[in-house]
C-alpha positions in Angstrom: 14.4 7.9 5.0 14.6 4.4 6.4 11.5 2.2 5.9 11.2 1.8 9.7 11.1 5.6 10.1 8.4 5.8 7.4 6.4 3.2 9.2 6.8 5.0 12.5 5.7 8.3 10.9 2.5 6.6 9.8 1.8 4.6 13.0 3.0 7.0 15.7 2.1 10.5 14.5 -1.2 12.1 15.6 -1.0 14.5 12.6 -2.8 13.4 9.5 -0.6 15.4 7.2 2.4 13.6 8.5 0.8 10.3 8.0 0.0 11.1 4.4 3.4 12.7 3.5 5.4 10.6 1.0 9.2 10.5 1.6 11.4 11.6 -1.3 13.4 8.3 -1.1 13.5 5.2 1.0 16.2 2.7 2.1 16.0 -0.5 4.2 19.5 -0.7 5.6 18.5 -1.0 9.3 15.1 -2.8 9.6 15.7 -3.2 13.4 14.0 -5.7 15.7 10.4 -6.9 15.3 7.9 -4.6 17.0 4.1 -4.8 17.4 1.9 -1.7 17.6 -1.4 -2.5 19.3 -3.2 0.5 17.9 -2.1 3.4 15.6 -1.8 6.9 17.0 -4.4 9.1 15.2 -5.7 12.7 15.5 -8.4 13.1 18.1 -11.2 13.3 15.5 -10.1 10.0 13.8 -9.9 7.8 16.9 -11.5 4.4 16.3 -15.1 4.5 17.5 -16.9 1.8 19.5 -18.5 -1.0 17.5 -21.7 -0.1 15.6 -21.3 3.6 16.1 -19.8 4.5 12.7 -22.2 5.2 9.9 -23.2 2.5 7.4 -22.0 2.7 3.8 -24.6 4.4 1.6 -25.5 2.7 -1.7 -27.7 3.0 -4.7 -30.3 5.7 -4.7 -28.8 7.3 -1.6 -26.1 8.7 -3.8 -28.6 11.3 -5.1 -28.0 13.1 -1.8 -24.6 14.9 -1.8 -24.3 14.3 2.0 -24.6 10.6 1.5 -21.9 10.7 -1.1 -19.7 12.6 1.3 -20.4 9.9 3.9 -19.3 7.2 1.4 -16.0 9.1 0.7 -15.5 9.5 4.5 -15.9 5.8 5.1 -13.6 4.9 2.2 -11.0 7.4 3.4 -10.9 5.6 6.7 -10.6 2.2 4.9 -7.6 3.5 2.9 -6.0 5.0 6.0 -6.4 1.7 7.9 -4.8 -0.1 5.0 -1.9 2.3 5.1 -1.5 1.8 8.9 -1.7 -2.0 8.5 1.1 -1.9 5.9 3.2 0.2 8.3 2.6 -2.3 11.0 3.7 -5.1 8.8 7.0 -3.3 8.1 7.7 -3.1 11.8 6.4 -6.6 12.7 8.3 -8.5 10.1 11.8 -6.9 9.6 13.1 -10.2 8.3 10.8 -10.2 5.3 12.7 -10.0 1.9 13.8 -6.6 0.9 11.9 -6.8 -2.3 8.7 -7.4 -0.4 9.3 -4.6 2.0 10.3 -2.0 -0.6 7.4 -3.1 -2.9 5.0 -2.7 0.0 6.3 0.8 0.5 5.3 1.7 -3.1 1.8 0.5 -2.4 1.7 2.6 0.7 2.3 5.6 -1.4 -0.9 4.7 -3.3 -2.8 4.3 0.0 -1.7 7.8 1.1 -3.0 9.2 -2.2 -6.3 7.3 -2.0 -6.9 8.6 1.5 -6.3 12.2 0.3 -8.6 11.7 -2.7 -11.5 10.5 -0.6 -10.9 13.0 2.2 -10.7 15.9 -0.2 -13.8 14.9 -2.1 -15.8 14.4 1.2 -14.8 17.9 2.2 -15.9 19.3 -1.1 -19.3 17.7 -0.5 -19.4 19.3 3.0 -18.0 16.6 5.4 -14.4 17.0 6.6 -12.5 13.9 7.3 -13.0 13.3 11.0 -16.5 14.7 11.2 -18.0 11.2 11.5 -17.1 8.2 13.7 -14.8 5.7 12.1 -14.5 1.9 12.6 -11.4 -0.2 13.1 -12.3 -3.5 11.3 -9.4 -3.7 8.9 -6.9 -2.8 11.6 -8.4 -5.2 14.1 -8.3 -8.2 11.7 -4.7 -7.3 10.7 -3.5 -7.6 14.3 -4.0 -11.4 13.9 -1.4 -11.7 11.1 1.4 -13.9 12.4 3.5 -13.9 9.2 3.9 -12.1 5.9 2.0 -15.0 4.2 -1.0 -14.2 6.4 -0.7 -10.5 5.5 -0.7 -11.1 1.7 -3.6 -13.6 2.1 -5.6 -11.2 4.3 -5.2 -7.7 3.0 -4.2 -7.8 -0.7 -6.0 -11.0 -1.5 -9.2 -10.3 0.5 -9.8 -6.7 1.1 -8.1 -5.3 -2.0 -9.4 -8.1 -4.2 -12.9 -7.4 -3.1 -12.3 -3.8 -3.9 -11.8 -4.7 -7.6 -15.6 -5.3 -7.5 -16.6 -2.5 -5.0 -14.8 0.2 -7.0 -16.7 -0.7 -10.1 -20.0 -0.8 -8.1 -19.4 2.6 -6.6 -18.2 4.1 -9.9 -21.6 3.2 -11.3 -23.4 4.8 -8.3 -21.5 8.1 -8.8 -22.1 8.0 -12.6 -25.9 7.5 -12.1 -26.1 10.8 -10.3 -23.7 12.6 -12.6 -20.9 12.8 -10.0 -18.1 12.4 -12.4 -15.4 13.4 -9.9 -16.5 10.6 -7.6 -16.5 8.2 -10.5 -13.0 9.2 -11.6 -11.7 8.5 -8.1 -13.2 5.1 -8.1 -11.8 4.3 -11.5 -8.3 5.4 -10.5 -8.4 3.3 -7.3 -9.7 0.3 -9.3 -6.6 0.4 -11.6 -4.3 0.7 -8.6 -6.0 -2.2 -6.9 -5.1 -4.4 -9.8 -1.4 -3.8 -9.1 -2.0 -4.3 -5.4 -3.6 -7.7 -5.9 -0.8 -8.6 -8.3 1.7 -7.8 -5.5 -0.3 -10.1 -3.2 -0.5 -13.1 -5.5 3.2 -12.7 -6.5 4.3 -12.9 -2.9 1.8 -15.6 -1.9 3.5 -17.8 -4.5 6.9 -17.0 -2.9 5.8 -17.7 0.7 3.4 -20.7 0.3 4.5 -24.3 0.8 5.7 -26.3 -2.2 2.9 -28.3 -3.8 0.1 -26.1 -2.5 -2.2 -24.5 -5.0 -2.6 -20.7 -4.8 -6.2 -21.0 -3.6 -5.3 -23.7 -1.0 -2.5 -21.7 0.4 -4.5 -18.5 0.5 -7.7 -19.9 2.0 -5.7 -21.8 4.7 -3.9 -18.6 5.8 -7.1 -16.6 6.5 -8.3 -15.9 10.0 -12.0 -16.4 10.9 -14.4 -14.8 10.3 -12.6 -13.7 7.1 -13.4 -16.4 4.4 -13.0 -16.6 0.6 -16.5 -15.0 0.2 -15.1 -11.8 1.6 -12.8 -11.5 -1.5 -15.6 -10.9 -3.9 -18.3 -8.3 -4.4 -21.6 -8.3 -6.2 -20.2 -7.2 -9.5 -17.4 -9.8 -10.0 -14.6 -8.4 -12.1 -13.1 -11.5 -13.7 -10.8 -9.6 -16.2 -9.4 -7.4 -13.5 -8.4 -10.5 -11.5 -6.8 -12.0 -14.6 -4.9 -8.7 -15.1 -3.7 -9.0 -11.5 -2.3 -12.4 -12.2 -4.9 -14.7 -10.5 -5.1 -17.9 -12.6 -8.3 -19.4 -13.9 -8.3 -22.1 -11.2 -8.2 -19.5 -8.4 -10.9 -17.4 -10.0 -13.1 -20.4 -10.6 -12.7 -21.6 -7.0 -13.4 -18.2 -5.6 -16.6 -17.8 -7.7 -17.9 -21.3 -6.7 -16.9 -21.2 -3.0 -19.8 -21.9 -0.7 -19.9 -21.2 3.0 -20.6 -24.7 4.3 -19.8 -23.8 7.9 -21.1 -20.3 8.6 -20.5 -20.7 12.4 -17.1 -20.2 14.0 -15.1 -23.5 13.8 -14.5 -25.3 17.1 
C-alpha cells in the first residue's frame, strides 16, 4: 500500500476498524500533490463534539470507580486516534518531506493504532464502548495550524507526546493504587512507546532547524499559541525518559525552568 492510501484510509473512512487496520507493507513511490483535510471523517458516534461538552479527565481517587476508569480510557483512546489522524494529515500535507521522515512517521502511526485499540478495548471491558461519550478535537485543531514538518515535530512529538512521558507514569500510578493492573500495563506500554516517538521528534527537529539554533530555541519558536513549553511537561517530570529519548541536558534544564512570563496572547 502507498503511504498516501494509508493516510486516506485513516482520514477519509467512517469505519473505525478501517482506521485502525495496519497495512502489511508500505511504499512511498507516489506521494502526490500536497492536500489539506479540514476535518477527519469519523463514525457518527465519534464526531467531534462542541467545546466543553466532552467529559473531563478523571484523576486520583476517582479511579476507585470503574466507570471513571472507563471514562479515562475513552478520553485517551480519542487522544490516540486524533494523533493518528494528525499524522495521516501530515503525510498528505507535506509530500515533499524526506522519505525517511515519512516512512518513520508511518511506523509511529502503527503504534497509535494499537494504543487506540488498547484504550478502547479496556474502556469497553469496564462498561463504556468507544463512542458512548462525547469527544473533543483539541489535538486535531492545533495541528491544522502546522505549516511545515518542523512545526509538526515541534508540536506533536515534542509537546503532546513529551508531556505524555509524564502523564503515562501519573496514570499508571492511579491504576495501581486501585489494583487495576491491566490499566497500569497499558500505561507502561504506551510510556515506552512514547520514548521512541519523542526520539523521532528530536531527531527530525535537528534535521529541520536552522543552523546555529539550539534545540530548545528552534522548538519553542516553532510552537503556535497557546501551546507553550509548559505544555510539554506534566506534574511527575520524567527526566530519565527524556534523556532516553535523546533530549540533551540543556533542553531538559530549559524545559524545567521555563516560566510563562506572558500568559496572555501575544499582540
